[in-house]
Structure formats: structure tokens, C-alpha cells
C-alpha positions as CSV (number, residue, x, y, z in Angstrom):
1,M,0.0,0.0,0.0
2,L,2.8,2.4,0.8
3,E,4.2,2.1,-2.7
4,V,0.9,3.1,-4.2
5,E,0.3,5.8,-1.7
6,A,3.8,7.3,-2.5
7,Y,3.1,7.2,-6.2
8,I,-0.3,8.9,-5.8
9,K,1.2,11.6,-3.6
10,E,3.9,12.3,-6.2
11,E,1.4,12.4,-9.1
12,L,-1.0,14.7,-7.3
13,N,1.8,16.7,-5.7
14,C,0.3,16.6,-2.3
15,L,1.6,15.8,1.2
16,E,-1.3,13.7,2.6
17,I,-4.0,11.4,1.2
18,M,-7.1,10.6,3.2
19,T,-9.4,7.7,2.2
20,E,-13.0,7.2,3.0
21,T,-14.7,3.7,3.2
22,D,-18.3,5.0,3.3
23,E,-19.0,5.6,-0.4
24,D,-22.7,6.4,0.4
25,K,-21.6,9.8,1.5
26,Y,-20.4,10.6,-2.0
27,I,-21.9,8.2,-4.5
28,N,-25.4,7.1,-5.7
29,Y,-26.0,4.1,-7.8
30,K,-28.4,4.2,-10.7
31,C,-29.2,1.8,-13.5
32,E,-30.8,1.3,-16.8
33,P,-32.1,-1.9,-18.2
34,D,-30.5,-3.6,-21.1
35,N,-33.7,-3.6,-23.2
36,K,-32.4,-6.1,-25.7
37,E,-31.2,-8.7,-23.1
38,I,-34.2,-8.4,-20.9
39,G,-36.7,-8.2,-23.7
40,A,-35.3,-11.4,-25.3
41,A,-35.5,-13.3,-22.0
42,L,-38.7,-12.0,-20.5
43,K,-40.8,-11.1,-23.6
44,K,-44.1,-9.7,-22.4
45,Q,-43.1,-9.6,-18.7
46,F,-40.8,-6.7,-19.6
47,D,-43.5,-4.1,-19.3
48,K,-43.9,-0.5,-18.0
49,K,-44.5,-1.8,-14.5
50,L,-41.1,-3.7,-14.5
51,K,-39.3,-0.7,-16.0
52,Q,-40.6,1.5,-13.2
53,A,-39.5,-1.0,-10.6
54,I,-36.1,-1.1,-12.2
55,A,-35.9,2.7,-12.2
56,S,-36.8,2.9,-8.5
57,L,-34.1,0.5,-7.3
58,T,-32.1,1.8,-4.4
59,S,-28.3,2.1,-4.2
60,A,-28.2,-0.7,-1.7
61,Q,-30.2,-3.0,-4.0
62,L,-27.9,-2.2,-6.9
63,R,-24.8,-2.9,-4.8
64,Q,-26.3,-6.2,-3.9
65,Y,-27.0,-6.9,-7.6
66,L,-23.4,-6.2,-8.4
67,K,-22.2,-8.4,-5.6
68,D,-24.5,-11.4,-6.2
69,G,-25.0,-11.1,-10.0
70,Q,-28.7,-11.3,-9.6
71,L,-31.7,-9.5,-8.1
72,M,-35.3,-10.3,-7.5
73,I,-37.9,-7.8,-8.5
74,G,-41.2,-9.2,-7.4
75,D,-41.2,-12.7,-8.9
76,I,-38.8,-11.9,-11.7
77,K,-35.1,-12.7,-11.3
78,M,-32.8,-10.1,-12.9
79,E,-29.7,-11.9,-14.2
80,S,-26.2,-10.6,-14.5
81,G,-25.8,-8.2,-17.4
82,W,-29.4,-7.2,-17.6
83,L,-28.9,-4.0,-15.7
84,K,-26.3,-1.3,-16.6
85,V,-25.3,0.1,-13.2
86,Q,-23.5,3.4,-12.9
87,K,-22.0,5.2,-10.0
88,V,-23.0,8.9,-9.9
89,F,-21.2,11.4,-7.6
90,K,-23.5,13.5,-5.4
91,D,-23.4,17.2,-5.6
């Protein structure tokens, strides 16, 4: 770790680096469905109601999806690769 820290300090031209482990203070997760993947797999189950449920997923749910590779929305199992998850910095 010390090698990396020294390199970062040198590149940023700073004396000290502070790290934070609680990313919830700075980052929100959001996602968009991969319409082609989900549509091919779910057919008519991929409706407006499911799209709204996907849009309303919380950061905690999306972190769990990234960790496990799957997520249940109602009785529908969202598989890995079906959701495009992004990290967005808070203002």
C-alpha cells in the first residue's frame, strides 16, 4: 500500500492522502435496463411496471445486484448483465 500511496502523492503533488470507506456519502448508484437482453429473455413480462420497478431500485439493492450477479424484482429474477449500473457522484 505504501508504494501506491507514495506514487499517488507524487502524481497529485500533495503531502497527505485521506481515504473514506463509506461511499454512500459521495456516490449514488443508478441503473438502466439492457432492453435487448431483458426483452429477449422475459418477452411480455418486460412491461412499463417492471421498467418503473427497475428505475426505483435503491443504491443498496444495486450494490447487492453487483455483488451477487442477480436480483429479485417481485417474482422476476434479474440476471447478471441485464442492468447497466453506474456510479454517480453526489453534488
